[in-house]
N, C-alpha and C positions, 0 to 999 in steps of 0.2 A: 518633676516636682512642681511644675507650673510656677517657678520662682526665677526671676531674672538673675543671671550669673552674678552681676554686681551686688544685688541685694543679698544673695546667699553668701557671697564672699564677706560682706560687710557683717552679717549675723555670725559667721564663723569667727571673725576677729573679735567681735564683742563677747562671744563665749570664752575665748582664750583670755581676753582682758579680765572678765569676771572672775575666772578660776586662777589667774595669775600664772598660767603655764601654757606651753605650746601643746596643742591637742592634735594638730594636723601636720603632716608632712606634705609639702607641695612639691611634687616631683614632675619631671617631663612627661611621664606616662600616666600621671593622674595624682589623686589624693589618697594618702594612707593615714591611718591613725597612729599617733605616737603611743608609747606604753601608757601615758597618763590619759590619753584619748580612749584607749581600750577600756581602761579602769572606769572612766566616766560613762562609757556606753553600757557596760554591765551594770552600773549603778542606776542608770536611767531606766533600764529594763525593769529593775526591781521597783523603782519608784512608780512606774506605770502599772505594774502588776498589783502593787499595794493600793494604788488609787482605784483600780477596778474592783478590788475586794471591798474597799470602803464604800464605793458607790452601791454595790450589791447589798451591803449590810443596811445601808440607809433605806433602800427601797423595801427590803424585808421588814424593817421596823415599822414602815408605814403601810404594810400589807400590800406592797406593789412588787411582790417577787417576780422577777423576770426569768422565764425559762428560755435558755439559749440552747439551740441545737445546730449541729453541723452535719448536713445530710448530702451525700454525694449520690448522683444517679446518672445513668446513661441518657443521652440526649432524647431518645425517643419517648421518655417519660415526661419530658418538660412541658409538653403542650396540654396534657390531659391529666396524668396521674399526679404530678406535683402540686398543681393548684388545688386539686381535691384533697391532697394530703395536708396542705397548709390549713385548709378550712377545717379539716377534721382535728388537727392538733390544736388549732386555735380554740375550737369549741370545748376542747378537753382541758386545756391549760390556762386559757384566758390571756394573760399577759405574756406573750411569746415572741421570740425573735429566731428566725431560721435562716442560716447562711447555706444556700444551695450551691453545690459545686457541680458542674456538669462536665463529663469527660468520658473517655473510653474506659473499659473495664480494668486494664492494667494500671492506668493513672490513678483511678479511684482506689484500687487495691493498695498501691504504694502509699497514697495519702492516708489511708486507714492505718496501715502498719506504722506510719510515722506519727500516729496520734494527731493528725490534722483533721480527721473527720470522725464523727461519732457513730454514724451508720452509712452503709452504702447499699444501693439497689442496682444491681448490674448483672449482666448475662455471663454465665460460665466462669464464675470466680474460681480460681485454682485453690485446691485444698491447702491449708496451712495451719499449723498448730497455734499460731498466734491469732487466728481468725475464728470466730464463733458464727456458725450458720444457724439462723433461726427459721429460715424457710428456703426451700428449693422447689420452685414451681415450674412445671413443664409448659412451654409456650410453642405451639405449633407454627412452623414456617408455612406461609401460604403464597399462592399466586396472587399478585396484585395486578388488576386489570381494569379496563373501562367497564362500566355497567353494560350489560347486553351481550358481552363477548361469549358468556356461557349461558346455558339454560338456567333459568331462575331457580329450578328445583335442584340444581347441582350442589351437593353438600361437601364434596371433597374431589380432589383430582390427582391422578398419578403424575409424577414428575415427567415421565416419558411423554405424556400427552401435552406438556407445556412447551416442548422443545420445537414444535412447528412454528412458533411465533418468534420474532426478533426479541432478543433478551437484553434487558438493562439490569446488569447484576451488581451486587455490593462487591466492592473490591477488598483486598486482603486486610485493610485496616479495620474492617468491621467484623465482629465476632461471627456473624452468620456465613461468612464467605467460605471458610475451610470446609466446614460440613456440606454446605450446599454444592460448592463446586466439585468436591470429590464424588458427590452423588450424580451430578450431571455426567461426569466422565464415566461412571458406572453403567450408565444407560446404553452405552455403545451405540449411540444414535447421533446423527448429524444435528448440529445446532448452530446458530448464528448469534454471536455477541455483537450487538451494535453500539453498546455504551457500558462503561463501568465507572464507578465512583465511590468514594468514602463518605459521600453525603446522601443520606436517605431523603433529605428535602429535594435535592436535584433529581434522584431517581423517581420520586413521586411526580415531579413536574414533567419529566420525560414520558411517563406513562400517560399523564393527563393530555400531553400533546400528540399522543398516538404513536409515539416512537417505537414502542414495544411493550412487553410485560416485564414485571419485576418480581422479586421474592423478598419478603419481609415477614416480621411477626405482627400480630395484632396490635401491639403497642406502638409500632412504627406507623401504623396506618389508620388508627382508630378514628381520629378526627375527620379525615377525608371520607371514610366509609359512612360515618354518622351523618355527614353533610350531603351524602348521595353523589359525591364526585367521583369516587373509585369504588371497586369491589374487592373483597378479600375471600379467597376460596382456599381453605386448608389443603396442604399436600398430604397425600397418604404416605405411611411409612414411619416407623419409630425413630429412624435416624434423622428425620427431617423435623427436629425439635430443638429448641434452645432452652437453657435452664436459667430462669430468672432467679437470682439469689438475693436474699436480705441478710446482711452481715454486720457484725460489730466486732471490736477487738475482744479477744478472749479474757483480757484483764479486767473488763468492765464488770462492776457489780451488778447483779440483777436484782435491782430494787423495784419499788412500785412504779417510780416515773419511768424507768427504762422499759418495764413490761408494758406500760400504757402506750409509750411510743411505738413499740413493736407491734402491739395490737392494732393501733391506727394504721401503720404501714400495711399490714396484712389485710385489713379491711378494705383499703383503697385499691391495692394491687389485685 
């Protein structure tokens, strides 16, 4: 809380004096709320919610309606897609605030189901009756390598042909791992894994250092390819694809604003 213990203790005492009752139980294992403390906590949450509603109503009366969105996305979208999305939404709505949450697919899905996010953009979201899918786009997994490794006219490559180089592969914490690794094993060919990681950033740096090649989607590597630092060659085969999903809770009303946000996301993605 960035507050000295003595200062916080004094504020707690002042609060109890002000309400004329004990609000905190000071126990050897820590602090707990009394019954009166729990009641004050619930009331305080109501006061804060009411203040937020009042502030919004004041802004609306003065033509300053603030559009607030909570959007979750996988990390690979943070450097390119999300900044473009912010600019797109800002141009459409004007006065806007977006709270971006970056995480893996499972974490983002849980937050969506808990109503802590309005939209998520993530790979391979599991089907659920509480989730509405507004888009499911296929994204090829590709070989990530240094420029010049392949002939410049090469449009795609077989996974089998990639196994002759040292491999820096995504580990099991990343959604691409299971599909990719099972396909590597299906090749029935020798291969050498020199590094694995749950960080695409680290994998990109390893490829840049010449340690080996890696496998990612275009979204994971877009910035480096556009800067000419790395190259991306799609892998052949239907199995070697990820599904980028745009989702929202099934309980959300599909009004004009929601549709406009969805359109913006789809245009950017």
